[in-house]
C-alpha positions in Angstrom: 89.0 -6.0 94.6 85.9 -6.9 96.7 85.4 -4.2 99.1 83.5 -1.2 97.8 85.1 2.0 98.4 82.3 4.5 99.3 84.4 7.6 99.7 85.4 7.2 95.9 81.7 7.0 95.0 80.9 10.1 97.2 83.4 12.0 95.4 81.8 11.0 92.1 78.2 11.8 93.3 79.3 15.5 93.9 80.1 15.7 90.4 76.8 14.6 89.0 73.6 16.7 89.0 70.0 16.0 88.0 68.0 19.2 87.4 65.1 20.4 85.4 67.5 22.0 83.0 69.0 18.4 82.4 71.5 15.8 83.8 75.3 16.8 83.7 78.6 16.1 85.0 80.5 19.0 86.5 84.0 19.5 88.2 87.7 19.3 87.7 87.5 17.2 84.8 85.2 19.0 82.7 86.8 22.4 83.4 90.0 20.8 82.2 88.3 19.5 79.2 87.3 23.3 78.4 90.4 24.7 79.5 92.4 22.3 76.8 90.1 23.3 74.2 90.7 27.1 74.8 94.6 26.5 75.1 94.7 24.6 71.8 93.1 27.6 70.1 95.3 30.1 71.4 96.4 32.7 68.8 100.1 32.6 69.8 101.1 29.4 71.4 104.2 30.2 73.8 107.1 28.4 72.2 108.5 27.6 75.6 105.7 25.4 76.6 106.9 22.0 77.5 103.8 20.0 76.4 101.6 20.5 73.3 98.2 22.0 73.6 96.9 20.3 70.6 97.7 16.8 71.9 96.4 17.5 75.2 93.2 18.7 74.0 92.8 15.8 71.6 93.3 13.1 74.4 91.1 15.0 76.6 88.2 14.9 74.0 88.8 11.2 73.4 88.3 10.6 77.2 85.2 13.0 77.5 83.7 11.1 74.4 84.2 7.7 75.6 82.7 8.8 78.9 79.6 10.1 77.0 79.5 6.8 75.2 79.1 4.9 78.7 76.4 7.4 79.6 74.6 6.5 76.4 74.9 2.8 77.2 73.7 3.3 80.5 70.3 5.1 79.4 69.9 2.8 76.4 69.8 -0.1 78.8 67.2 1.1 80.8 65.3 2.4 77.6 65.3 -1.1 76.2 64.2 -2.8 79.4 60.9 -0.4 79.2 60.4 -1.2 75.5 59.9 -4.7 76.8 56.5 -4.0 78.3 53.6 -5.3 77.0 52.0 -1.9 76.2 55.0 -0.4 74.4 54.9 0.2 70.8 57.5 -0.6 69.1 57.9 -3.5 71.7 61.3 -5.6 71.8 60.9 -9.2 72.8 63.3 -11.1 75.6 65.5 -12.7 73.0 66.1 -9.4 71.3 66.7 -7.6 74.7 69.5 -10.2 75.4 71.3 -9.3 72.0 71.0 -5.7 72.5 72.1 -5.8 76.2 75.0 -8.2 75.7 76.4 -5.8 72.9 75.9 -2.9 74.9 77.7 -4.5 78.0 80.7 -5.4 75.8 80.7 -2.0 74.5 81.1 -0.6 78.0 84.1 -2.7 78.7 85.6 -1.6 75.6 85.1 2.1 75.9 86.1 2.0 79.9 89.5 0.4 79.1 89.8 2.9 76.0 89.5 5.5 78.3 92.4 4.6 80.6 94.8 4.3 77.7 94.0 7.9 76.6 94.6 8.8 80.2 98.1 7.3 79.9 98.8 9.2 76.5 97.4 12.4 78.3 100.0 12.1 81.0 102.7 11.2 78.3 101.8 14.7 76.6 102.1 16.8 79.6 105.2 15.0 81.0 108.7 16.2 80.4 109.6 12.2 80.4 109.0 9.5 77.7 106.3 7.5 79.4 104.2 4.4 78.4 101.3 5.1 76.0 99.4 2.0 77.8 97.8 2.5 81.2 98.6 -1.1 81.9 102.2 -0.4 81.3 102.1 3.0 83.4 100.5 1.1 86.2 103.3 -1.6 86.3 106.0 1.1 86.1 104.3 2.8 89.2 104.1 -0.6 91.1 108.0 -1.1 90.5 108.9 2.2 91.6 110.4 3.2 88.1 107.8 5.7 86.9 109.4 9.1 86.1 106.5 11.3 87.5 105.7 13.5 90.4 104.7 11.8 93.4 101.1 12.8 93.4 100.6 11.4 90.0 102.2 8.0 91.1 100.2 7.7 94.3 97.1 8.4 92.4 97.9 5.7 89.4 98.7 3.3 92.5 95.1 3.6 93.8 93.4 2.3 90.8 93.4 -1.0 92.2 90.2 -1.8 90.2 91.7 -1.4 86.9 92.9 -5.0 86.7 89.5 -6.2 86.9 88.3 -4.1 83.8 91.2 -5.0 81.9 90.7 -8.8 82.6 87.3 -8.7 81.5 87.7 -6.5 78.5 90.8 -8.7 77.5 88.7 -11.9 77.8 85.9 -10.7 75.7 88.0 -8.9 73.0 90.8 -11.7 73.0 90.1 -14.8 74.6 86.3 -15.6 73.5 84.7 -14.8 76.7 80.8 -14.8 76.4 78.6 -12.0 77.7 75.2 -13.0 78.4 72.0 -11.1 80.0 69.3 -12.7 82.0 65.4 -12.4 81.1 64.6 -10.2 84.1 62.6 -7.2 83.6 63.3 -5.5 87.1 66.9 -5.4 87.0 70.1 -5.8 84.1 71.4 -9.0 85.3 74.7 -10.3 83.4 77.5 -12.7 83.4 80.7 -12.8 81.3 81.8 -16.3 81.3 85.7 -17.4 80.1 86.0 -19.9 77.3 86.4 -23.4 78.9 89.2 -25.5 77.5 86.8 -28.4 77.1 84.2 -28.2 74.4 81.8 -30.0 76.8 81.9 -27.4 79.3 80.9 -24.0 77.7 80.8 -21.6 78.9 83.5 -21.6 81.6 84.0 -20.0 85.0 82.4 -16.5 85.6 84.6 -13.5 85.5 82.6 -11.2 87.9 83.9 -11.9 91.3 81.7 -9.6 93.7 79.4 -11.7 96.2 77.7 -8.2 96.8 76.3 -8.2 93.1 75.4 -12.0 92.8 71.7 -12.6 91.9 71.6 -16.1 91.2 74.0 -17.3 88.7 74.3 -13.6 87.5 75.5 -10.3 88.6 73.7 -6.9 88.8 75.3 -4.9 86.2 73.6 -1.6 87.3 75.4 -1.9 90.6 78.4 -3.0 88.8 78.5 -0.1 86.5 77.7 2.2 89.4 80.6 1.2 91.2 83.2 1.1 88.4 82.1 4.3 86.7 82.0 6.1 90.2 85.5 4.7 90.6 86.2 6.4 86.9 84.9 9.6 87.7 86.8 9.9 91.3 90.1 9.1 89.2 89.3 11.6 86.7 88.6 14.3 89.1 91.8 13.7 91.1 93.9 13.7 88.0 92.1 16.7 86.6 92.8 18.5 89.6 96.7 17.7 89.3 96.9 18.7 85.7 94.8 22.1 86.0 97.4 22.9 88.6 100.5 21.7 86.6 99.4 23.8 83.6 98.1 26.7 85.6 94.5 26.4 84.2 91.5 28.1 86.4 88.9 26.0 87.8 85.8 26.8 86.5 82.5 26.1 88.2 80.1 26.9 85.3 81.5 24.3 83.0 78.9 21.5 82.5 78.6 18.2 80.5 75.1 17.6 79.8 73.7 13.8 79.1 70.5 12.4 80.2 72.7 9.3 80.6 74.3 10.9 83.8 71.1 10.6 85.6 71.1 6.7 85.2 74.5 6.7 86.4 73.9 8.9 89.4 70.9 6.8 90.4 73.3 3.6 90.0 76.0 5.1 92.3 73.5 5.9 94.7 72.2 2.4 94.9 75.8 1.1 95.1 76.2 3.3 98.2 73.5 1.3 99.9 75.3 -2.1 99.5 
C-alpha cells in the first residue's frame, strides 16, 4: 500500500476529540465496548442467544486495552523526546532515547497485530459459523471467496489492504530478527525497521518501510506512519462495530467516551498525515 486513503483518516478523525475535559475516543466502537459489558452482566441471559456475551465482551475488552496501549506508546514517545531537552530534570541522553523509542515502536507493532487477531476471534464469537481465529487466515478466506459471513463483513475485511504491511513488519521483528532503530533527531520520531541480511558482512539488511511519502533520509517518520495506520485501524473498528451493534441489536450511544491523553497525540498525527 503506497497511496494514503484520506477518507479513512477523515472517518477516524471524527471519532477523536481534544477538549478541556480531556482527550477521548468516541463512536461506534466505544459504544459497542460499553454495550457488550452490559450484555455480559445481564441478570438472565437469554438461552436462545446464538452468541456468547461473555466471550464477546472479553474480546472487545482486549481490543480496547491494546488500543489504549497504542495511545500510551504515542504519548510516551513525545514525552521522551521532551525529556532530552537540556533544561529537563531528569533528562535522558540520546542513546537512552534510542533504546526507549526502539522498544516502544516494537511494542506498537506487537499490539497493533494483536488487535487484529482479537478482531478475528470477536467475529468468530458472534458468528453462527466456525471461522479462523487468526485475522490473517480470515482475510485469506475472504480473498478466496470461501468466508461464510454476511457480505457486509466480507467486503469490510477485504478493505484491510494495509494489514499485510503491519503483519510483515511485526513478524519480521518477532520471528526473523529484524532490527528497529531510531534516529537522533529531536524534532521528529524517525525510525527504520531492517530485515536481517543473509550475509554477516551486510547487517542490517533491507528497510521494511516502503512509503516514499514518509522518507527522511534513510529513516521514515514514525509520527506520520502511526497517524496513517492507527487512523486506518480506527476506521475499521468503526465500520465493524457498526455492523456488530446492528446484528446484536445494540443501541448506539453518543455519550460513551474512552479518555486517554495519548488520543490527542494520535489525533495530531492523523491531522499531519492528512496534509501529505
